[in-house]
C-alpha positions, 0 to 999 in steps of 0.5 A, a space after each residue: 804482036 810484040 809491043 814496046 812494053 814487050 821489047 823494053 820492060 819485059 826484057 828489063 825484068 828478065 835481066 834485072 831479075 837475073 842480076 838480082 838472083 845472081 847477086 843473092 847467090 854471090 852473097 850466100 857464097 861469100 858469106 859461106 866462105 867467110 869472105 867479106 862482101 865489101 871486097 867484091 864491090 870494088 872488084 874489077 875484071 881488069 885494071 882499066 875497067 870500072 868496078 862491080 858496083 858501077 856494073 850494077 849501077 849501070 844495070 839500073 841506069 840502062 833499064 829503069 833509067 832508060 825508061 825515065 829517059 825515054 819518058 822525058 826525051 833526054 838520056 845521059 850517062 849514069 850520074 855520080 851516086 853515093 858509094 853503096 855496099 853489097 847490100 845497098 846494091 842489092 836493095 837498089 836492084 830490088 827497088 828497080 825490079 819493083 818499079 819495073 814490075 809496077 810499069 803501066 803497059 799502056 804508058 810504056 807502049 805509048 813511048 813507041 814512036 817518041 824521040 829521045 836524045 842521049 846527051 853527054 856534055 856537048 855531045 848529043 845523039 838523037 834517037 827514036 825510042 825504038 832505036 835507043 832501046 834496041 841499039 843503046 839501052 839493051 846492049 848496055 844493059 847486057 854488057 853491064 849485067 854480063 860484066 857483073 856476072 863475070 866478076 862474080 864468076 871470077 871470084 869463085 861464085 858458082 854461077 851458070 848460064 841459067 843464072 844469067 838467063 833469068 826467067 824466060 818468057 816461054 809459051 804457055 
């Protein structure tokens, strides 16, 4: 039986873990090539898209931040944060992984059947926790993780699909 923990935290761990891994591959690539890490932080796929740092902040927001929103019943867009350098983004992802790894299965499973409202200004979108997870949190998580991956690939980092997939949950 698939539980709410399996649908949320286990999925978050796989994707956030993969992001952590490809951030490290990117760091090593840029350092070996003699390129500064700070230029990647503001890199974009297109002028009208938000930069790499926002993509990483959004990965954190749509994983651990989504859990926090479901716990409290209210979620919203990522808030303003201090500008982080590449090492700061890596530390933020590592901290998020640690929090996700420490999540209590019973507490997370108890979120099933709850309600959360996504609020942005005056707009309020009511969800069940399951609806929020499956139709908002996870799609956003994957969008921002993919965009961060694509920015690194666009800058020449040698990544493949296995870097994006992360640690898969195979039958033991």
